[in-house]
N, C-alpha and C positions, 0 to 999 in steps of 0.2 A: 506295817510296810517298811521296807528298808529306807534308809536315808538317801534322798536324791542327791547325787553328786553334781550333775549338770542337767540343763534343759536345752533341748533343740527345738526351735520354733520352725516347723516345716509347713506352716499354714500358707495356703495359696500355691504350694508346689504340687505338681502332678507326677504320677508314676513315670519313671522310677526314682525321681529325685528324693523323696523322703527317706527311702531305704539307702540310697547312695550316701546321703549326708549323714545318716545314722551310722553307717559303716565307717565313714571317715572319722566321725567324732569318737566312736568307740575305740578306734585304733590308737588314738592319742591318750586314752584313759587307762588307768591301771586295772589289772584284773580284779574283779569283784566290785568295781565301781558301778553306780546305778545311773542310767540315763533316762530322763523323761523326754518323750517325743510327742509334740503336738502336731497333728496332721488333720487336714480336712479333705484329702483325696479319698474318694470312695474305695479305690483299689488298695489303699493302705490296710484296710481291714483284713485282706488276704495276704498282702505282701509282707507286712511287718512280722506276723507270726511265722511265716514261711522263712524269712530271712533269719530269724532267731534260731529256728530249728536247724537250718542248714549250717549256720556259723557256730552253733553250739552255745549261744547265749541263752539266758533264761528270761522268758517273758513273765515278769512278776504280776503285771496287771494290764488289762485292756478295758478301757471305759469309754463310754460315749458322754461327752459333755454337751452343752446346749447345741453348738454348731460345729463341733470337731471331736476327734478321738484323741485319747490320751493313752500312750503306751509307756510302760515302765520296764526297762530292760536292764538286767544285771550282766555285765561283761563276763565272758567265760574266763576261767583261770588259765 
């Protein structure tokens, strides 16, 4: 897996905040950087992959941890 550049802790945030915060964080990162997002909102399972597809970012991984999901996103060039 690619080197994680930054981690966004979106635990406890409900839709659409995890995606909005991910969008804001990715905006400030260089192209090709990798953002790990931690979320426990059930809607994030649909919202994060959809956001990546719409924005052109690459969803490198989507995993379920014990009580939350972990998404790894590479920023579009």
